[in-house]
C-alpha positions in Angstrom: 48.8 -13.4 -9.9 49.3 -16.8 -10.5 51.9 -17.2 -7.5 49.7 -15.5 -5.4 46.6 -17.7 -6.3 48.5 -20.6 -5.7 50.0 -19.6 -2.3 46.2 -18.5 -1.3 45.1 -21.9 -2.6 47.6 -23.9 -0.6 47.1 -21.9 2.8 43.4 -22.3 2.9 44.0 -26.0 2.0 46.4 -26.7 4.6 44.5 -24.6 7.2 40.9 -25.9 6.4 41.0 -28.8 8.8 41.9 -26.2 11.4 38.8 -24.1 11.4 40.1 -21.4 9.1 36.9 -20.6 7.3 35.0 -20.1 10.5 37.6 -17.4 11.5 37.8 -15.8 8.1 34.0 -15.4 7.9 33.5 -13.5 11.0 36.3 -11.3 10.0 35.9 -7.5 8.9 37.1 -8.2 5.4 36.3 -6.2 2.1 34.0 -8.1 -0.1 36.6 -8.5 -2.8 38.5 -11.1 -0.5 35.8 -13.6 -0.6 35.1 -13.1 -4.3 38.9 -13.9 -4.7 39.0 -16.8 -2.4 35.9 -18.1 -4.5 37.8 -17.3 -7.7 40.9 -18.8 -7.2 39.3 -21.9 -5.6 37.4 -22.3 -9.1 40.1 -24.6 -10.6 41.7 -26.4 -7.9 40.9 -30.0 -7.2 42.2 -30.3 -3.4 39.7 -28.0 -2.1 36.9 -26.6 -4.6 34.4 -23.6 -4.5 32.1 -25.3 -2.2 34.2 -26.5 0.5 34.5 -23.4 2.6 30.9 -23.3 2.7 30.7 -26.7 3.8 33.1 -26.3 6.5 31.6 -23.2 7.6 28.3 -24.7 8.1 29.4 -27.6 9.7 31.7 -25.7 12.2 28.3 -23.6 12.9 25.9 -26.5 13.5 28.6 -28.0 16.0 27.2 -27.4 19.5 30.3 -26.2 20.9 30.8 -23.5 18.4 30.1 -20.1 20.0 29.9 -16.8 18.1 29.9 -13.6 19.7 27.2 -10.9 19.0 29.4 -8.3 17.4 30.7 -11.2 14.6 27.4 -12.5 13.8 26.8 -9.8 11.6 30.0 -10.0 10.0 29.6 -13.5 9.6 26.1 -13.4 7.9 27.5 -10.6 5.4 30.7 -12.6 4.5 28.6 -15.5 4.0 26.1 -13.6 1.5 28.8 -12.3 -0.7 30.5 -15.8 -0.9 27.4 -17.2 -2.0 26.4 -14.9 -4.4 29.8 -15.8 -6.4 29.5 -19.4 -6.1 28.2 -21.5 -9.1 25.2 -23.1 -9.1 26.2 -26.1 -11.3 28.0 -29.3 -10.1 28.1 -28.8 -6.4 27.2 -31.0 -3.6 23.9 -29.1 -2.8 22.0 -32.0 -1.1 24.6 -31.8 1.6 24.7 -28.5 1.7 21.2 -27.9 1.9 20.9 -30.3 4.6 23.6 -28.3 6.6 21.7 -25.3 6.0 18.5 -26.8 7.2 19.9 -27.4 10.4 22.0 -23.6 10.6 18.7 -21.6 9.6 16.7 -23.3 12.5 19.4 -22.6 14.4 19.9 -18.6 13.2 17.1 -17.0 15.4 18.9 -17.9 18.3 22.4 -16.8 17.3 21.4 -13.4 16.2 22.2 -10.7 18.5 19.1 -9.0 20.4 19.9 -5.2 19.1 20.1 -6.7 15.6 18.2 -4.0 13.3 18.8 -4.9 9.5 18.1 -8.4 8.3 19.4 -7.3 4.7 22.3 -10.2 4.5 20.1 -13.4 5.7 17.5 -12.1 3.1 20.6 -12.4 0.6 21.6 -15.4 1.9 17.9 -17.0 1.6 17.9 -15.8 -1.9 21.0 -18.0 -2.8 19.7 -21.1 -1.1 16.4 -20.6 -3.1 18.6 -20.4 -6.2 19.9 -23.9 -5.4 18.9 -26.7 -8.0 17.2 -29.7 -6.5 15.8 -27.3 -3.8 12.7 -28.9 -4.3 13.7 -32.1 -2.7 14.4 -30.3 0.7 10.7 -28.9 1.6 11.8 -28.7 5.4 14.1 -25.5 4.9 10.9 -23.4 3.8 9.9 -23.7 7.3 12.6 -21.9 9.3 13.0 -19.5 6.1 9.1 -18.2 6.8 9.8 -17.9 10.5 13.0 -15.8 9.7 10.6 -13.4 7.7 8.2 -13.3 10.2 10.9 -12.5 12.9 12.3 -9.7 10.2 9.1 -8.3 9.8 8.4 -8.0 13.4 11.7 -6.7 14.5 14.2 -5.6 11.9 14.6 -3.2 8.7 14.9 -5.0 5.4 14.3 -4.1 1.6 11.0 -4.2 0.0 13.0 -5.6 -3.4 14.7 -8.3 -1.1 11.3 -9.9 0.2 9.9 -9.7 -3.2 12.7 -11.6 -4.6 12.2 -14.2 -1.7 8.6 -14.7 -2.8 9.4 -14.6 -6.5 12.0 -17.4 -6.2 10.0 -19.6 -3.7 7.2 -19.5 -6.2 9.8 -20.8 -9.0 11.7 -23.2 -7.1 8.6 -25.4 -5.8 5.6 -26.9 -7.7 3.2 -27.7 -4.9 0.8 -24.5 -4.1 1.4 -25.1 -0.3 5.2 -24.7 -0.9 5.2 -22.1 -3.6 3.0 -19.4 -1.7 4.7 -20.2 1.9 6.6 -17.4 2.0 4.1 -14.8 0.6 1.9 -16.3 3.2 4.1 -15.6 5.8 4.6 -11.9 4.8 0.8 -11.7 4.2 -0.1 -13.2 7.9 2.2 -10.7 9.6 0.3 -7.6 7.5 -3.1 -9.0 8.3 -2.3 -9.4 12.2 -1.3 -5.8 12.3 -4.4 -4.7 10.5 -6.6 -6.6 13.3 -4.1 -4.9 15.7 -3.1 -8.5 17.4 0.5 -7.4 16.7 2.5 -4.2 16.4 4.9 -4.0 13.5 7.6 -1.2 12.8 5.7 1.3 10.9 8.4 1.1 7.9 7.7 -2.6 7.7 3.9 -2.2 7.8 3.9 0.2 4.8 6.5 -2.0 3.0 3.7 -4.7 3.2 1.0 -2.7 2.3 3.3 -1.8 -0.9 3.9 -5.5 -1.5 0.1 -6.5 -1.6 -0.6 -3.6 -3.6 2.1 -3.8 -5.9 1.0 -7.7 -6.6 -2.4 -6.6 -7.2 -1.4 -4.1 -10.3 -1.3 -0.9 -8.3 1.3 1.4 -6.2 1.2 3.6 -3.5 1.5 7.6 -4.1 4.8 8.5 -4.2 6.0 10.6 -1.1 9.0 11.3 0.8 8.3 8.2 2.7 7.8 5.9 0.2 10.4 7.1 -1.7 13.0 6.6 0.8 11.5 3.4 1.9 10.6 1.2 -1.8 14.0 2.7 -2.8 12.5 2.7 -6.7 9.6 3.0 -8.9 7.8 -0.1 -10.0 6.3 -0.5 -13.2 3.1 -2.6 -13.1 3.7 -3.7 -16.8 7.0 -5.7 -15.8 6.2 -6.8 -12.7 6.2 -10.3 -11.9 3.6 -11.5 -9.5 4.8 -12.6 -6.0 1.1 -13.8 -5.3 0.9 -11.9 -2.0 -2.7 -10.3 -3.6 -3.8 -13.6 -4.0 -2.9 -14.6 -0.6 -4.5 -11.3 1.1 -8.0 -12.0 -0.8 -8.9 -14.4 1.8 -8.8 -11.5 4.5 -10.5 -9.1 2.3 -13.4 -8.7 4.8 -10.7 -7.9 7.2 -9.4 -5.3 4.7 -12.7 -3.5 4.6 -13.2 -3.4 8.4 -10.0 -1.6 8.5 -11.2 1.0 5.8 -14.5 1.6 7.4 -13.6 1.6 11.2 -13.9 5.2 12.1 -11.2 4.6 15.0 -8.5 2.8 12.6 -6.1 5.8 12.4 -6.6 6.6 16.0 -5.2 3.0 16.7 -2.7 3.1 14.4 -1.4 6.3 15.9 -1.2 4.8 19.5 0.6 1.7 18.3 3.1 3.8 16.5 6.6 2.5 17.3 8.8 5.3 15.6 11.6 4.7 13.6 14.3 6.3 11.6 12.2 7.4 9.0 11.3 11.0 10.5 8.6 12.0 7.4 6.4 9.2 8.7 4.5 10.4 11.8 1.7 10.4 13.8 -0.3 12.4 11.5 0.3 10.6 8.0 1.0 6.9 8.9 -2.8 5.9 9.4 -3.9 7.9 6.2 -1.2 6.2 4.3 -2.0 2.6 5.3 -6.0 3.3 4.9 -5.4 5.0 1.2 -3.2 1.6 0.3 -5.5 -0.9 1.4 -8.3 0.8 0.1 -6.5 0.6 -3.6 -5.9 -3.0 -3.0 -9.7 -3.3 -2.2 -10.4 -1.4 -5.0 -8.6 -3.5 -7.3 -9.9 -6.8 -6.0 -13.4 -5.4 -6.5 -12.5 -4.6 -10.4 -11.6 -7.9 -10.7 -14.3 -9.6 -8.6 -17.1 -7.5 -10.5 -15.4 -8.8 -14.0 -16.0 -12.0 -12.8 -19.2 -11.9 -10.7 -21.6 -8.6 -11.4 -22.9 -9.7 -7.8 -19.8 -9.2 -6.0 -20.7 -5.9 -4.6 -23.7 -7.3 -3.0 -21.6 -9.8 -0.7 -19.2 -7.0 0.4 -21.6 -3.9 -0.1 -25.1 -4.9 0.4 -26.1 -1.6 1.4 -24.8 0.0 -1.8 -28.1 -0.3 -4.0 -30.3 0.0 -0.7 -30.2 3.4 0.7 -32.2 4.4 3.5 -36.0 5.7 1.9 -37.5 8.9 3.2 -39.4 6.8 5.6 -36.5 5.2 7.4 -34.5 8.2 8.2 -33.7 8.1 11.6 -30.8 8.6 13.8 -29.5 5.2 13.2 -30.0 5.4 9.4 -28.0 8.7 9.6 -25.1 7.1 11.5 -25.3 4.4 9.1 -25.4 6.5 5.9 -22.2 8.4 7.1 -20.3 4.9 7.5 -21.2 4.0 3.8 -20.5 7.4 3.0 -16.7 7.3 4.3 -16.4 4.1 2.9 -17.0 4.7 -0.4 -14.8 7.9 -0.4 -11.8 5.5 0.9 -12.6 3.0 -2.0 -12.8 6.1 -4.6 -9.6 7.5 -3.3 -7.5 4.2 -3.9 -9.0 3.8 -7.4 -8.4 7.5 -8.4 -4.9 7.1 -6.6 -4.4 4.3 -8.9 -5.6 6.0 -12.2 -3.1 9.0 -11.3 -0.2 6.8 -10.8 -0.6 4.9 -13.9 -2.0 7.5 -15.7 -5.1 5.3 -16.6 -2.3 3.0 -18.9 -1.8 0.2 -15.9 -2.2 -3.4 -16.2 -5.5 -3.1 -14.9 -8.4 -0.1 -15.2 -9.4 0.2 -11.5 -13.2 0.6 -11.6 -14.5 -0.7 -8.1 -17.8 1.2 -8.0 -20.2 0.7 -11.1 -21.3 3.8 -12.7 -25.0 2.9 -12.7 -24.7 3.1 -8.9 -24.6 6.9 -9.1 -28.3 7.2 -8.4 -27.8 5.1 -5.1 -24.7 7.1 -4.1 -26.8 10.3 -4.8 -29.6 8.9 -2.6 -26.7 8.4 0.3 -26.0 11.9 0.1 -29.3 13.1 0.1 -30.0 11.2 3.1 -27.3 13.6 4.9 -28.3 16.6 3.2 -31.8 16.4 4.5 -31.1 14.8 8.0 -28.2 17.2 8.7 -29.9 20.0 10.4 -31.7 17.7 12.8 -29.0 15.5 13.4 -25.6 17.3 13.2 -25.6 18.1 16.9 -26.0 14.9 18.2 -21.9 14.2 17.9 -18.7 15.2 16.4 -19.2 12.4 14.0 -22.7 13.9 13.0 -21.2 17.3 13.0 -18.5 15.8 10.5 -21.0 14.3 8.2 -21.4 17.1 5.7 -17.4 17.2 5.5 -17.6 13.5 4.5 -20.6 14.1 2.2 -19.0 16.8 -0.1 -15.9 14.9 0.0 -17.8 12.2 -1.4 -19.3 14.2 -4.0 -16.0 15.6 -5.2 -14.6 12.1 -5.3 -17.3 10.6 -7.4 -17.6 13.6 -10.1 -13.8 13.2 -10.5 -14.2 9.2 -10.6 -17.0 9.4 -13.2 -14.7 12.2 -15.4 -11.8 9.6 -15.1 -13.9 6.9 -16.6 -15.1 9.2 -19.3 -11.3 10.2 -20.2 -10.5 6.3 -20.4 -12.4 6.0 -23.7 -13.0 8.2 -26.9 -15.0 10.9 -26.7 -17.7 9.2 -29.0 -17.8 6.0 -27.7 -20.7 5.1 -25.4 -18.7 5.0 -21.8 -17.6 8.1 -22.3 -21.3 9.3 -23.1 -22.9 7.4 -20.3 -20.1 8.6 -17.7 -20.6 12.3 -18.8 -24.2 11.9 -18.6 -23.8 10.2 -15.0 -22.3 13.3 -13.7 -24.9 15.7 -15.0 -27.5 13.3 -13.6 -25.9 12.9 -10.1 -26.0 16.9 -9.7 -29.3 17.0 -10.9 -30.4 14.8 -8.1 -27.9 16.3 -5.2 -28.5 20.2 -5.8 -32.0 20.0 -5.1 -30.8 18.7 -1.4 -27.9 21.1 -1.0 -30.7 24.1 -2.0 -32.7 22.3 0.8 -30.2 22.5 3.4 -29.3 26.5 2.5 -32.9 27.3 3.5 -32.9 26.2 7.1 -30.5 28.9 8.7 -28.0 31.4 8.2 -25.1 29.5 10.3 -26.0 26.2 8.0 -26.0 28.6 4.7 -22.7 29.6 5.6 -21.4 26.2 6.4 -23.0 24.9 3.1 -21.6 27.8 1.1 -18.1 26.9 2.3 -18.0 23.3 1.7 -19.6 24.0 -1.9 -16.7 26.5 -2.4 -14.2 24.4 -1.5 -15.7 21.5 -3.7 -15.6 24.0 -6.7 -11.7 25.0 -6.0 -11.0 21.6 -5.9 -13.0 20.7 -9.2 -11.0 23.2 -10.5 -7.3 22.2 -9.3 -8.0 18.9 -10.9 -8.8 20.6 -14.3 -12.0 19.4 -14.1 -13.6 19.2 -17.7 -17.0 19.3 -16.2 -16.8 22.3 -14.0 -17.6 25.0 -17.1 -20.7 23.0 -17.3 -21.8 23.0 -13.8 -20.9 26.8 -12.7 -24.0 28.6 -14.3 -25.9 26.7 -12.1 -23.7 26.6 -8.9 -23.1 30.2 -8.9 -26.1 31.0 -8.3 -26.6 28.4 -5.3 -23.8 30.3 -3.2 -26.2 33.2 -3.2 -29.2 31.6 -2.0 -29.0 32.9 1.5 -26.5 36.0 0.9 -27.2 38.3 -1.9 -23.9 39.5 -1.2 -21.3 37.2 -0.1 -18.4 38.0 2.2 -15.3 39.4 0.9 -12.8 36.4 0.8 -15.8 33.9 -0.5 -16.2 36.4 -3.5 -12.4 36.8 -4.0 -12.3 32.9 -4.4 -15.5 32.6 -6.6 -14.4 35.1 -8.9 -10.9 33.2 -9.1 -12.9 29.9 -10.0 -15.0 32.0 -12.4 -12.0 33.2 -14.3 -10.6 30.3 -14.8 -10.0 28.8 -18.3 -9.9 25.2 -18.6 -6.8 23.8 -20.3 -6.6 22.0 -23.9 -6.5 18.2 -23.5 -3.2 17.4 -25.2 -1.4 14.3 -24.0 1.3 16.5 -22.5 -1.8 18.2 -20.5 -3.1 14.4 -19.5 0.4 13.6 -18.0 0.3 16.8 -15.8 -3.3 16.4 -15.0 -2.3 13.1 -13.4 0.3 14.7 -11.3 -2.2 17.5 -10.3 -4.8 14.8 -9.4 -2.1 13.1 -7.5 -1.2 16.3 -5.5 -4.9 16.9 -4.5 -5.6 13.2 -3.8 -2.8 13.3 -1.0 -4.2 16.4 0.6 -7.6 14.9 0.5 -6.3 11.8 2.0 -4.6 13.7 4.7 -7.8 15.8 5.5 -10.1 12.8 5.8 -7.7 10.8 8.1 -7.3 14.1 10.5 -11.5 14.3 10.5 -11.8 10.7 11.3 -9.5 10.8 14.1 -11.2 14.0 15.7 -14.5 12.3 15.2 -12.8 9.3 16.7 -11.4 11.2 19.9 -14.7 13.0 20.2 -12.9 16.2 20.3 -14.8 19.4 19.7 -13.0 20.5 16.3 -14.3 20.9 12.9 -12.4 22.0 9.7 -13.9 22.7 6.5 
């Protein structure tokens, strides 16, 4: 081994002036080869460990050097391997950083047009960000941010690599403008895509949403798509901030517009690029994006309200001002549908966070104050009282009943989760429990009024109401047994005898035995809640897409 090491040192030293390193780094070699080179040069004074990198960068920065497209990928991979082996102490880093500055500015022009994976480039940038004294070479951040933007727009990358770059940049620099530059570059690409000004690869769009949600203290719900894309589960308790959520905060209004826009999912569908991930299709992407952004907004609302109780007035000025009985015209009805959809997505994001963290996350996500319950009930009553007259106006109006009962389900589970987060005898638990009873005490008369209009409406309302009961049963709702004695007769208001299929469904709900709330049962409940939320997310997305396309299709 000693003779072989000395032989390798001698050959590399003698050939270093003849461009040996430019040739070696373009070769298809095993990673161990470059690790060996770095090892044998560790105690060789004539040619130290940093010399191959210096020689390589000098050759690459020479205007006369031409690298063929098929060699660039090997070059970047071998450079990444070698840099990860190099020691950080004692090197001529000022000279190397200057060479890297030139190299990274020229790199976009060197990349082959068909390149699809920038993992090795991210590995090189990560190694550079660990170099001592990097803060003196601020200019290198500009090509870094451009390469990140290029990658997000065109290539595949791994989420953990992007997060690592943002973290390392945050540590390497002291001024906020420099520390957040890479995080801002990633967030800028996300915001442009949410505004539909640019079209990103579908997988990259989801990765950027996950980047922001993770930094806010949440995580997207696990799916086949997410597990494949994100690579691993992230624990919110051990996450180190990338400051992506803070960068995104300046675009909170754009996020709210993305959620509230009825045509968002249709636009996402028409902009889909497609990709290698077959599970990520046109029927799932829009809902996943809306749910992710909704969770981020819900977390930001939670933080804002803890600092300023008037924060909701800034973003949801209509929340505490539902239309009065004298104002309920076509415009108020349409606005109310939009408000109900917005609330539903926010509650979906909040409940997804609670289910993912089992209410043990770094933050308890409570975007809507519990005292807003009466105003939410008033919004629901606007739809219930106006549906018989307004439902024939459009598909959107017709789907209003669907959105209304979805909101009722979500608000019930939201209040119940707030009660479960606190000890049974605590004031918070009692208030949340009483709030659910008060909410349904206000809403049920509106349901009864709608049932009395016609047989067609009665059948429609019964189907929605039965679906609501089944949803609460599926989620192991603790309040269902309290409401069932009141809700059972509601279903018989118009029909003295229910149709056979509905009767069987109702009987199954009636025979349901609420489970004992043990610690293991609560963990199981979170899993069940998550599965229900995924299906609900899909349904909400499909109804919005159908309403947007104005197709005469309606699903209960």
